DRENVEXGU-471146 format. One record per residue (C-alpha): residue number from 0; residue in three letters; x, y, z. Coordinates in nm, 2 decimals, decimal comma, always signed. Layout:
NODE   i  aa     xx     yy     zz
NODE NUM Ala      X      Y      Z
...
This chain:
NODE   i  aa     xx     yy     zz
NODE   0 Met  -1,03  -2,80  +2,31
NODE   1 Lys  -1,26  -2,83  +2,04
NODE   2 Asn  -1,50  -2,64  +2,25
NODE   3 Gly  -1,28  -2,40  +2,35
NODE   4 Gln  -1,19  -2,35  +1,92
NODE   5 Asn  -1,58  -2,31  +1,88
NODE   6 Phe  -1,64  -2,06  +2,12
NODE   7 His  -1,35  -1,86  +2,03
NODE   8 Ala  -1,48  -1,88  +1,65
NODE   9 Ile  -1,82  -1,76  +1,77
NODE  10 Gln  -1,65  -1,44  +1,91
NODE  11 Ile  -1,44  -1,36  +1,61
NODE  12 Glu  -1,77  -1,42  +1,41
NODE  13 Asn  -1,99  -1,20  +1,64
NODE  14 Lys  -1,69  -0,91  +1,64
NODE  15 Met  -1,68  -0,94  +1,24
NODE  16 Val  -2,06  -0,89  +1,21
NODE  17 Ala  -2,09  -0,58  +1,48
NODE  18 Phe  -1,80  -0,46  +1,28
NODE  19 Leu  -2,00  -0,44  +0,96
NODE  20 Lys  -2,31  -0,35  +1,10
NODE  21 Ala  -2,18  -0,07  +1,24
NODE  22 Phe  -2,05  +0,06  +0,85
NODE  23 Gly  -2,34  -0,02  +0,67
NODE  24 Val  -2,18  -0,32  +0,48
NODE  25 Lys  -2,58  -0,47  +0,41
NODE  26 Ser  -2,65  -0,18  +0,21
NODE  27 Leu  -2,31  -0,13  +0,07
NODE  28 Leu  -2,37  -0,47  -0,10
NODE  29 Arg  -2,67  -0,39  -0,22
NODE  30 Cys  -2,56  -0,04  -0,38
NODE  31 Cys  -2,24  -0,26  -0,55
NODE  32 Gln  -2,52  -0,46  -0,72
NODE  33 Ile  -2,35  -0,78  -0,50
NODE  34 Arg  -2,73  -0,90  -0,41
NODE  35 Lys  -2,86  -1,28  -0,35
NODE  36 Arg  -2,87  -1,50  -0,59
NODE  37 Arg  -2,92  -1,86  -0,41
NODE  38 Gly  -2,84  -2,01  -0,07
NODE  39 Ala  -2,69  -1,74  +0,21
NODE  40 Ser  -2,70  -1,38  +0,17
NODE  41 Pro  -2,38  -1,29  +0,03
NODE  42 Phe  -2,35  -1,07  +0,41
NODE  43 Asp  -2,33  -1,34  +0,55
NODE  44 Ile  -2,14  -1,53  +0,32
NODE  45 Leu  -1,90  -1,23  +0,36
NODE  46 Ala  -1,86  -1,22  +0,72
NODE  47 Lys  -1,82  -1,58  +0,74
NODE  48 Ile  -1,54  -1,56  +0,47
NODE  49 Leu  -1,37  -1,26  +0,68
NODE  50 Gln  -1,34  -1,42  +1,01
NODE  51 Leu  -1,11  -1,73  +0,86
NODE  52 Pro  -0,79  -1,64  +0,95
NODE  53 Phe  -0,89  -1,49  +1,29
NODE  54 Ala  -1,03  -1,81  +1,41
NODE  55 Gln  -0,76  -1,98  +1,25
NODE  56 Gln  -1,02  -2,19  +0,99
NODE  57 Ser  -0,93  -2,35  +0,64
NODE  58 Phe  -1,14  -2,19  +0,38
NODE  59 Tyr  -1,22  -2,51  +0,24
NODE  60 His  -1,25  -2,76  +0,58
NODE  61 Asp  -1,44  -2,52  +0,74
NODE  62 Leu  -1,65  -2,32  +0,47
NODE  63 Ile  -1,68  -2,50  +0,19
NODE  64 Ala  -1,69  -2,91  +0,32
NODE  65 Ala  -1,84  -2,81  +0,67
NODE  66 Gly  -2,23  -2,84  +0,51
NODE  67 Leu  -2,32  -2,50  +0,68
NODE  68 Pro  -2,69  -2,41  +0,62
NODE  69 Gly  -2,74  -2,19  +0,28
NODE  70 Met  -2,32  -2,22  +0,24
NODE  71 Cys  -2,26  -2,46  -0,01
NODE  72 Lys  -1,95  -2,47  -0,29
NODE  73 Asp  -2,17  -2,38  -0,52
NODE  74 Thr  -2,30  -2,09  -0,36
NODE  75 Ile  -1,97  -1,93  -0,26
NODE  76 Tyr  -1,82  -1,96  -0,59
NODE  77 Ala  -2,12  -1,79  -0,74
NODE  78 Leu  -2,02  -1,53  -0,54
NODE  79 Leu  -1,69  -1,51  -0,62
NODE  80 Asn  -1,67  -1,55  -0,99
NODE  81 Asn  -1,99  -1,36  -1,03
NODE  82 Pro  -1,85  -1,06  -1,29
NODE  83 Arg  -2,15  -0,82  -1,27
NODE  84 Tyr  -2,04  -0,76  -0,89
NODE  85 Asn  -1,88  -0,40  -0,85
NODE  86 Trp  -1,58  -0,49  -0,61
NODE  87 Arg  -1,42  -0,17  -0,68
NODE  88 Arg  -1,67  +0,05  -0,53
NODE  89 Phe  -1,73  -0,18  -0,25
NODE  90 Leu  -1,35  -0,11  -0,14
NODE  91 Leu  -1,36  +0,24  -0,18
NODE  92 Thr  -1,69  +0,32  -0,05
NODE  93 Leu  -1,57  +0,13  +0,26
NODE  94 Ser  -1,26  +0,28  +0,27
NODE  95 Val  -1,40  +0,62  +0,25
NODE  96 Thr  -1,70  +0,59  +0,52
NODE  97 Leu  -1,41  +0,46  +0,76
NODE  98 Ile  -1,17  +0,73  +0,70
NODE  99 Asn  -1,47  +0,98  +0,76
NODE 100 Arg  -1,59  +0,87  +1,04
NODE 101 Phe  -1,37  +0,65  +1,22
NODE 102 Phe  -1,03  +0,80  +1,13
NODE 103 Gln  -1,06  +1,18  +1,03
NODE 104 Pro  -1,19  +1,25  +1,38
NODE 105 Leu  -0,89  +1,13  +1,54
NODE 106 Thr  -0,66  +1,33  +1,33
NODE 107 Ser  -0,55  +1,66  +1,30
NODE 108 Glu  -0,62  +1,92  +1,03
NODE 109 Gln  -0,27  +2,02  +1,03
NODE 110 Arg  -0,12  +1,67  +1,01
NODE 111 Glu  -0,05  +1,59  +0,61
NODE 112 Lys  -0,25  +1,30  +0,50
NODE 113 Val  -0,08  +1,12  +0,19
NODE 114 Phe  -0,15  +0,88  -0,11
NODE 115 Ile  +0,06  +0,63  -0,10
NODE 116 Ile  +0,12  +0,41  -0,45
NODE 117 Asp  +0,31  +0,07  -0,45
NODE 118 Ser  +0,32  -0,24  -0,58
NODE 119 Ser  +0,42  -0,64  -0,48
NODE 120 Ile  +0,42  -0,97  -0,65
NODE 121 Tyr  +0,12  -1,20  -0,64
NODE 122 Ala  +0,24  -1,53  -0,67
NODE 123 Arg  +0,03  -1,80  -0,83
NODE 124 Ala  +0,35  -2,07  -0,88
NODE 125 Arg  +0,15  -2,32  -0,90
NODE 126 Ser  -0,11  -2,19  -1,14
NODE 127 Lys  -0,18  -2,34  -1,48
NODE 128 Cys  -0,54  -2,21  -1,61
NODE 129 Thr  -0,59  -1,92  -1,42
NODE 130 Glu  -0,75  -1,64  -1,68
NODE 131 Leu  -0,45  -1,38  -1,75
NODE 132 Leu  -0,19  -1,53  -1,59
NODE 133 Ser  +0,17  -1,36  -1,70
NODE 134 Trp  +0,58  -1,43  -1,65
NODE 135 Val  +0,58  -1,11  -1,35
NODE 136 Phe  +0,97  -1,00  -1,30
NODE 137 Asp  +1,03  -1,07  -0,92
NODE 138 His  +1,31  -0,79  -0,80
NODE 139 Leu  +1,35  -0,97  -0,45
NODE 140 Leu  +1,41  -1,28  -0,65
NODE 141 Glu  +1,61  -1,19  -0,94
NODE 142 Lys  +1,38  -1,40  -1,21
NODE 143 Ser  +1,04  -1,45  -1,32
NODE 144 Ile  +0,75  -1,61  -1,18
NODE 145 Lys  +0,40  -1,72  -1,26
NODE 146 Gly  +0,15  -1,49  -1,09
NODE 147 Phe  +0,04  -1,09  -1,12
NODE 148 Arg  +0,13  -0,75  -1,05
NODE 149 Leu  -0,07  -0,61  -0,69
NODE 150 Leu  -0,11  -0,21  -0,77
NODE 151 Thr  -0,20  -0,10  -0,45
NODE 152 Leu  -0,32  +0,25  -0,37
NODE 153 Ala  -0,38  +0,35  +0,02
NODE 154 Trp  -0,44  +0,68  +0,24
NODE 155 Ser  -0,28  +0,72  +0,52
NODE 156 Asp  -0,24  +1,00  +0,81
NODE 157 Gly  +0,11  +0,89  +0,93
NODE 158 Asn  -0,07  +0,66  +1,23
NODE 159 Thr  -0,29  +0,41  +1,02
NODE 160 Leu  -0,30  +0,30  +0,65
NODE 161 Val  -0,62  +0,24  +0,44
NODE 162 Pro  -0,62  +0,03  +0,13
NODE 163 Ala  -0,86  +0,22  -0,11
NODE 164 Asp  -0,80  +0,07  -0,45
NODE 165 Phe  -0,60  -0,17  -0,65
NODE 166 Ala  -0,57  -0,32  -0,98
NODE 167 Leu  -0,39  -0,69  -1,05
NODE 168 Leu  -0,21  -0,63  -1,37
NODE 169 Ala  -0,10  -0,89  -1,61
NODE 170 Ala  +0,19  -0,91  -1,85
NODE 171 Thr  +0,13  -0,57  -2,10
NODE 172 Lys  +0,32  -0,79  -2,37
NODE 173 Glu  +0,14  -1,07  -2,54
NODE 174 Asp  +0,41  -1,33  -2,57
NODE 175 Lys  +0,42  -1,28  -2,16
NODE 176 Arg  +0,08  -1,37  -2,07
NODE 177 Ile  +0,03  -1,79  -2,05
NODE 178 Asn  -0,36  -1,73  -2,08
NODE 179 Ala  -0,58  -1,46  -2,24
NODE 180 Ile  -0,93  -1,32  -2,15
NODE 181 Asn  -1,22  -1,55  -2,10
NODE 182 Glu  -1,45  -1,50  -2,44
NODE 183 Asn  -1,73  -1,55  -2,23
NODE 184 Ile  -1,75  -1,27  -2,06
NODE 185 Ser  -1,98  -1,00  -2,14
NODE 186 Lys  -1,80  -0,70  -2,26
NODE 187 Arg  -2,02  -0,44  -2,10
NODE 188 Ser  -1,97  -0,64  -1,72
NODE 189 Arg  -1,75  -0,46  -1,45
NODE 190 Gly  -1,57  -0,79  -1,50
NODE 191 Tyr  -1,48  -0,72  -1,83
NODE 192 Gln  -1,35  -0,32  -1,78
NODE 193 Arg  -1,12  -0,49  -1,51
NODE 194 Arg  -1,00  -0,72  -1,76
NODE 195 Leu  -0,89  -0,44  -1,97
NODE 196 Glu  -0,75  -0,25  -1,71
NODE 197 Ala  -0,50  -0,54  -1,68
NODE 198 Leu  -0,33  -0,51  -1,92
NODE 199 Lys  -0,27  -0,11  -1,93
NODE 200 Thr  +0,06  +0,00  -1,78
NODE 201 Ala  +0,09  +0,08  -1,40
NODE 202 Pro  +0,13  +0,46  -1,47
NODE 203 Glu  -0,20  +0,43  -1,63
NODE 204 Asn  -0,34  +0,25  -1,39
NODE 205 Val  -0,20  +0,51  -1,10
NODE 206 Leu  -0,39  +0,82  -1,28
NODE 207 Leu  -0,72  +0,60  -1,29
NODE 208 Met  -0,69  +0,51  -0,94
NODE 209 Leu  -0,57  +0,84  -0,80
NODE 210 Lys  -0,89  +1,00  -1,05
NODE 211 Arg  -1,14  +0,76  -0,82
NODE 212 Ala  -1,03  +0,82  -0,49
NODE 213 Leu  -1,07  +1,19  -0,57
NODE 214 Ala  -1,42  +1,15  -0,69
NODE 215 Ala  -1,53  +0,94  -0,41
NODE 216 Gly  -1,43  +1,19  -0,18
NODE 217 Leu  -1,09  +1,09  -0,03
NODE 218 Ser  -0,84  +1,37  +0,00
NODE 219 Ala  -0,47  +1,40  +0,06
NODE 220 Arg  -0,19  +1,66  +0,04
NODE 221 Tyr  +0,08  +1,43  -0,09
NODE 222 Val  +0,15  +1,13  -0,31
NODE 223 Leu  +0,45  +0,89  -0,23
NODE 224 Met  +0,59  +0,67  -0,48
NODE 225 Asp  +0,88  +0,45  -0,49
NODE 226 Ser  +1,17  +0,49  -0,77
NODE 227 Trp  +0,93  +0,22  -1,01
NODE 228 Phe  +0,73  +0,48  -1,06
NODE 229 Ala  +0,93  +0,82  -1,08
NODE 230 Phe  +0,85  +0,89  -1,45
NODE 231 Pro  +0,86  +1,28  -1,52
NODE 232 Gly  +0,54  +1,25  -1,71
NODE 233 Leu  +0,35  +1,06  -1,45
NODE 234 Ile  +0,44  +1,34  -1,20
NODE 235 Ile  +0,35  +1,59  -1,38
NODE 236 Ala  +0,01  +1,43  -1,47
NODE 237 Ile  -0,06  +1,40  -1,10
NODE 238 Lys  +0,08  +1,72  -1,02
NODE 239 Arg  -0,23  +1,87  -1,24
NODE 240 Leu  -0,52  +1,62  -1,10
NODE 241 Arg  -0,56  +1,88  -0,83
NODE 242 Arg  -0,44  +2,20  -0,70
NODE 243 Asn  -0,19  +2,18  -0,44
NODE 244 Phe  -0,16  +1,86  -0,51
NODE 245 Asp  +0,24  +1,74  -0,44
NODE 246 Val  +0,48  +1,44  -0,53
NODE 247 Ile  +0,74  +1,32  -0,33
NODE 248 Cys  +0,89  +1,01  -0,44
NODE 249 Met  +1,24  +0,78  -0,46
NODE 250 Leu  +1,44  +0,89  -0,76
NODE 251 Lys  +1,69  +0,60  -0,94
NODE 252 Asp  +1,98  +0,69  -1,19
NODE 253 Met  +1,82  +0,59  -1,52
NODE 254 Pro  +1,98  +0,66  -1,90
NODE 255 Gly  +1,62  +0,82  -2,02
NODE 256 Ile  +1,60  +1,08  -1,71
NODE 257 Arg  +1,79  +1,35  -1,72
NODE 258 Tyr  +1,73  +1,71  -1,50
NODE 259 Arg  +1,82  +2,08  -1,62
NODE 260 Tyr  +2,06  +2,25  -1,38
NODE 261 Arg  +2,25  +2,55  -1,46
NODE 262 Arg  +2,23  +2,56  -1,85
NODE 263 Arg  +2,33  +2,18  -1,84
NODE 264 Thr  +2,15  +1,84  -1,89
NODE 265 Leu  +2,26  +1,58  -1,65
NODE 266 Arg  +2,15  +1,21  -1,51
NODE 267 Leu  +2,11  +1,16  -1,15
NODE 268 Gly  +2,45  +1,03  -1,07
NODE 269 Asp  +2,61  +1,30  -1,27
NODE 270 Leu  +2,41  +1,58  -1,10
NODE 271 Tyr  +2,52  +1,44  -0,72
NODE 272 Ala  +2,83  +1,46  -0,85
NODE 273 Val  +2,85  +1,83  -0,96
NODE 274 Leu  +2,70  +1,92  -0,62
NODE 275 Lys  +2,85  +2,05  -0,35
NODE 276 Lys  +2,83  +1,81  -0,04
NODE 277 Arg  +2,76  +1,90  +0,32
NODE 278 Arg  +3,06  +1,72  +0,52
NODE 279 Gly  +3,07  +1,49  +0,83
NODE 280 Lys  +2,78  +1,28  +0,92
NODE 281 Ala  +2,53  +1,48  +0,79
NODE 282 Ile  +2,21  +1,27  +0,69
NODE 283 Val  +2,11  +1,55  +0,44
NODE 284 Lys  +2,42  +1,52  +0,14
NODE 285 Ala  +2,28  +1,77  -0,12
NODE 286 Ser  +1,97  +1,97  -0,21
NODE 287 Val  +1,92  +2,15  -0,53
NODE 288 Ile  +1,63  +2,27  -0,72
NODE 289 Val  +1,61  +2,16  -1,09
NODE 290 Arg  +1,38  +2,16  -1,36
NODE 291 Leu  +1,25  +1,82  -1,55
NODE 292 Ala  +1,22  +1,81  -1,91
NODE 293 Cys  +0,86  +1,99  -1,95
NODE 294 Gly  +1,00  +2,30  -1,74
NODE 295 Met  +0,85  +2,18  -1,37
NODE 296 Arg  +1,03  +2,31  -1,09
NODE 297 Val  +1,16  +2,02  -0,83
NODE 298 Arg  +1,36  +1,98  -0,52
NODE 299 Ile  +1,59  +1,69  -0,52
NODE 300 Val  +1,73  +1,61  -0,15
NODE 301 Phe  +2,04  +1,36  -0,19
NODE 302 Ala  +2,02  +1,16  +0,15
NODE 303 Ser  +2,32  +0,93  +0,31
NODE 304 Gly  +2,23  +0,57  +0,22
NODE 305 Arg  +2,39  +0,22  +0,30
NODE 306 Asn  +2,36  +0,15  -0,07
NODE 307 Gln  +2,63  +0,09  -0,31
NODE 308 Lys  +2,64  +0,45  -0,44
NODE 309 Gly  +2,64  +0,59  -0,03
NODE 310 Trp  +2,33  +0,79  -0,09
NODE 311 Val  +1,94  +0,79  -0,17
NODE 312 Ala  +1,79  +1,07  -0,38
NODE 313 Leu  +1,40  +1,18  -0,32
NODE 314 Leu  +1,20  +1,44  -0,53
NODE 315 Ser  +0,97  +1,70  -0,38
NODE 316 Thr  +0,71  +1,88  -0,61
NODE 317 Asp  +0,64  +2,12  -0,33
NODE 318 Leu  +0,95  +2,38  -0,32
NODE 319 Thr  +0,82  +2,54  +0,02
NODE 320 Leu  +0,96  +2,21  +0,20
NODE 321 Ser  +1,27  +2,18  +0,39
NODE 322 Glu  +1,46  +1,90  +0,32
NODE 323 Glu  +1,43  +1,73  +0,63
NODE 324 Glu  +1,02  +1,78  +0,62
NODE 325 Ile  +1,09  +1,57  +0,28
NODE 326 Ile  +1,25  +1,27  +0,44
NODE 327 Arg  +1,00  +1,30  +0,75
NODE 328 Ile  +0,72  +1,30  +0,49
NODE 329 Tyr  +0,84  +1,01  +0,25
NODE 330 Gly  +0,91  +0,77  +0,55
NODE 331 Lys  +0,54  +0,79  +0,57
NODE 332 Arg  +0,54  +0,51  +0,26
NODE 333 Cys  +0,69  +0,23  +0,47
NODE 334 Asp  +0,40  +0,16  +0,60
NODE 335 Ile  +0,29  +0,01  +0,29
NODE 336 Glu  +0,53  -0,23  +0,30
NODE 337 Val  +0,41  -0,34  +0,64
NODE 338 Phe  +0,07  -0,40  +0,47
NODE 339 Phe  +0,24  -0,60  +0,22
NODE 340 Lys  +0,36  -0,83  +0,45
NODE 341 Val  +0,05  -0,85  +0,63
NODE 342 Ile  -0,18  -0,96  +0,40
NODE 343 Lys  +0,06  -1,22  +0,25
NODE 344 Ser  +0,19  -1,39  +0,56
NODE 345 His  -0,15  -1,37  +0,82
NODE 346 Leu  -0,41  -1,23  +0,54
NODE 347 Arg  -0,40  -1,53  +0,35
NODE 348 Leu  -0,36  -1,36  +0,05
NODE 349 Ala  -0,32  -1,54  -0,30
NODE 350 Lys  -0,28  -1,88  -0,06
NODE 351 Glu  -0,66  -1,91  +0,03
NODE 352 Ile  -0,84  -2,03  -0,26
NODE 353 Gln  -0,69  -2,15  -0,61
NODE 354 Ala  -0,95  -2,03  -0,85
NODE 355 Lys  -0,91  -1,99  -1,25
NODE 356 Ser  -1,11  -1,71  -1,27
NODE 357 Tyr  -1,00  -1,37  -1,30
NODE 358 Asp  -1,32  -1,24  -1,07
NODE 359 Ala  -1,26  -1,48  -0,81
NODE 360 Leu  -0,93  -1,33  -0,77
NODE 361 Ile  -1,04  -0,98  -0,77
NODE 362 Ala  -1,33  -1,07  -0,51
NODE 363 His  -1,11  -1,25  -0,29
NODE 364 Thr  -0,82  -0,97  -0,28
NODE 365 Thr  -1,09  -0,75  -0,19
NODE 366 Leu  -1,19  -0,96  +0,11
NODE 367 Val  -0,84  -0,99  +0,23
NODE 368 Phe  -0,81  -0,61  +0,20
NODE 369 Thr  -1,10  -0,60  +0,40
NODE 370 Arg  -0,98  -0,79  +0,71
NODE 371 Tyr  -0,69  -0,51  +0,70
NODE 372 Leu  -0,95  -0,27  +0,76
NODE 373 Val  -1,05  -0,50  +1,06
NODE 374 Leu  -0,73  -0,50  +1,17
NODE 375 Ala  -0,65  -0,10  +1,14
NODE 376 Cys  -0,97  -0,02  +1,35
NODE 377 Gln  -0,91  -0,25  +1,63
NODE 378 Gln  -0,52  -0,11  +1,62
NODE 379 Arg  -0,64  +0,24  +1,60
NODE 380 Gln  -0,88  +0,19  +1,87
NODE 381 Ala  -0,64  -0,01  +2,09
NODE 382 Val  -0,34  +0,29  +2,09
NODE 383 Asp  -0,57  +0,59  +2,01
NODE 384 Glu  -0,76  +0,70  +2,39
NODE 385 Arg  -1,01  +0,92  +2,25
NODE 386 Thr  -1,18  +0,58  +2,08
NODE 387 Leu  -1,24  +0,46  +2,41
NODE 388 Asp  -1,52  +0,81  +2,55
NODE 389 Gly  -1,57  +1,06  +2,28
NODE 390 Ile  -1,63  +1,29  +2,59
NODE 391 Phe  -1,26  +1,31  +2,68
NODE 392 Arg  -1,17  +1,40  +2,30
NODE 393 Glu  -1,09  +1,76  +2,36
NODE 394 Cys  -0,92  +1,67  +2,67
NODE 395 Ile  -0,69  +1,39  +2,51
NODE 396 Gln  -0,35  +1,48  +2,33
NODE 397 Glu  -0,35  +1,36  +1,99
NODE 398 Leu  -0,15  +1,08  +1,85
NODE 399 Lys  +0,23  +1,19  +1,76
NODE 400 Asp  +0,27  +1,30  +1,40
NODE 401 Leu  +0,55  +1,10  +1,23
NODE 402 Thr  +0,90  +1,25  +1,34
NODE 403 Leu  +1,20  +1,25  +1,16
NODE 404 Ala  +1,39  +1,04  +1,36
NODE 405 Gln  +1,10  +0,73  +1,32
NODE 406 Ala  +1,09  +0,81  +0,96
NODE 407 Ile  +1,51  +0,79  +0,93
NODE 408 Asn  +1,44  +0,46  +1,17
NODE 409 Arg  +1,18  +0,34  +0,92
NODE 410 Leu  +1,43  +0,39  +0,62
NODE 411 Val  +1,69  +0,19  +0,83
NODE 412 Val  +1,49  -0,11  +0,92
NODE 413 Phe  +1,32  -0,11  +0,58
NODE 414 Val  +1,72  -0,11  +0,43
NODE 415 Ile  +1,81  -0,43  +0,69
NODE 416 Glu  +1,54  -0,63  +0,57
NODE 417 Arg  +1,63  -0,61  +0,25
NODE 418 Leu  +1,99  -0,69  +0,30
NODE 419 Arg  +1,84  -0,99  +0,49
NODE 420 Gln  +1,61  -1,09  +0,19
NODE 421 Arg  +1,86  -1,07  -0,09
NODE 422 Trp  +2,18  -1,17  +0,06
NODE 423 Glu  +2,09  -1,42  +0,37
NODE 424 Leu  +2,30  -1,22  +0,61
NODE 425 Gly  +2,42  -1,38  +0,96
NODE 426 Glu  +2,18  -1,27  +1,25
NODE 427 Lys  +2,47  -1,12  +1,44
NODE 428 Leu  +2,62  -0,92  +1,12
NODE 429 Leu  +2,25  -0,77  +1,10
NODE 430 Asn  +2,26  -0,68  +1,46
NODE 431 Gln  +2,62  -0,55  +1,46
NODE 432 Leu  +2,51  -0,31  +1,17
NODE 433 Ile  +2,24  -0,18  +1,37
NODE 434 Asp  +2,47  -0,09  +1,65
NODE 435 Glu  +2,66  +0,09  +1,44
NODE 436 Leu  +2,37  +0,28  +1,28
NODE 437 Ile  +2,21  +0,36  +1,61
NODE 438 Ser  +2,55  +0,48  +1,75
NODE 439 Asp  +2,64  +0,72  +1,44
NODE 440 Ala  +2,29  +0,85  +1,44
NODE 441 Thr  +2,33  +0,93  +1,84
NODE 442 Gly  +2,61  +1,11  +1,80
NODE 443 Leu  +2,48  +1,28  +1,50
NODE 444 Phe  +2,18  +1,42  +1,76
NODE 445 Leu  +2,38  +1,48  +2,03
NODE 446 Gln  +2,63  +1,71  +1,84
NODE 447 Pro  +2,41  +2,03  +1,80
NODE 448 Gln  +2,33  +2,01  +2,20
NODE 449 Ile  +2,65  +1,98  +2,29
NODE 450 Thr  +2,76  +2,28  +2,08
NODE 451 Lys  +2,53  +2,48  +2,22
NODE 452 Ser  +2,59  +2,40  +2,60
NODE 453 Glu  +2,95  +2,45  +2,51
NODE 454 Ser  +2,89  +2,80  +2,36
């Protein structure tokens, strides 16, 4: 049994090394100032750390305490704790390389590429001395917990999500921060700059990440965001970053945000109340073009929802899109929820190491994101036949883009998962809810066809 496990681990290591060499990771490490200080090279340590969850190995027992040549505890933590290493450049450059060399050749020019922005909780419940540890509010648990807020920027073509940048945010209020910045860190180092970013607000970091992604060569047509980021100031700032750069985001009814419609300034809920609704079981209840406080014209689509209000609202700065296209494109945002689930449950985010240094948290999170990049390449290679042989690229149809039905299905699954987590509904009740949704949707889609055949 043990020999079988060792053989499996060797296979995983060989595949990981082949992946890293194929995309020039060794030279990329040198460009990011990640160089050998002692013991094994950063490339060898990196390959070993990346393979751990795939080989079902432990960071401590199979790496720290294993006594591998050149990989003692001090060597590994010296790599993770160095504040001068540019881990952000490493992740962003690797993501751009994968997109340009692997994913873009498999993607049609007509397909919408999008940036997705979202955040999740980076929990450190048992930590006490971790640098910049803060009290952050978890909206699922509805209470504050110890940890950070993981703000993530990802690129997607509708089939594959590629994480490009992130920020581990501490609390902006000093009384919510348990620990302060380490005073011994050089203020000219990369690590100190990332600590300063951790104290900025999420909208400020969103703009910084988008600017870095665009400067690195990434391109996308739309920026997709959840309602937590749907502030007019941020929407306007993103829109002005580049020509033909639009935002699609979900909205929530906030007292301080109002929209101008027919010489009236209305909250989102009041705006929905004055609009004429479409009858029956229509997916789109209403659609209207309004102005933000600055005068920018945007389209707001009210779609049917299973929340307390019975509707959800989507905003688009691209006025040429139809209501169905707005819903379909926004459905691509749900992929980042799967991303957070995978890195937390399977790739050991925030669970593998118990480091006190903020630099170690940044380095390890970068490695977890790199593990996901490996999975993304393997998944795309498995489902897209064009990766098997370039000769037949012109003969095989491209993977289908996300359809409206798939987008609605993703939204339904996302809502049901939230219901399961929040109210702990039974499996029987959830299955009944799914059956009712499918039955209603089937009747809705078949009705136009029946009417057409009768006429």
